[in-house]
C-alpha positions, 0 to 999 in steps of 0.5 A, a space after each residue: 195758683 189759678 184756684 186761689 186767684 178765683 173769688 172764694 165762691 168759685 174756688 171749689 168749681 175751679 178745683 173740680 175742673 182742675 182735678 178732672 183735667 189733671 187728676 194725678 198732678 201733685 200741684 193740683 192735689 196740693 192746691 185742693 189740700 190747701 183749699 180744704 185747709 182754708 175751709 177748716 175741713 181738717 180730716 179731708 185736708 189730711 187725706 188730700 195731703 197724704 194723696 199728694 205726697 203718695 203720688 209725688 214723694 219728691 215734691 218738697 213743697 207738699 211735705 212742707 205744707 203737710 208738716 206745717 198743717 200738722 204743726 198747727 192742727 195735729 198731734 206730736 205723733 202726727 207731726 213726727 210721722 210726717 217728718 219721718 216720711 219726708 226724711 225717707 222720701 228725700 224730696 228735691 223739688 218744689 218752688 219753696 223747697 228749692 229756695 231753701 235747700 239751694 241757698 248757700 247758707 243751707 248747703 249742709 242741712 239734712 232733709 229734716 232741717 230743710 223741712 222745718 225751715 221751709 215750713 216756717 217760711 210758708 
């Protein structure tokens, strides 16, 4: 969040500082992915989303943002790939992920349905 609270010109510097301090933190990697997405650097964004879900496959928010990114910018094949990888990882963490998955109305939903709902809410 601190990265996106900075004025636009300082965001890159703030993200570099965060990466130096916590290079393997999935939340930092996710923030960098979203930063590239905002800058429309789609290939770099995709690479950073892949890094994020590789380091922490249990972070549902990362999968949801990655899936949303592919829905808007990727092919159907890329969307299905992210969905299949998410289902295999069975994530359980993340602020947005838990908000949807722990909602009483959604208690019987499978990972795929939760992914779609979270991505829609982002």
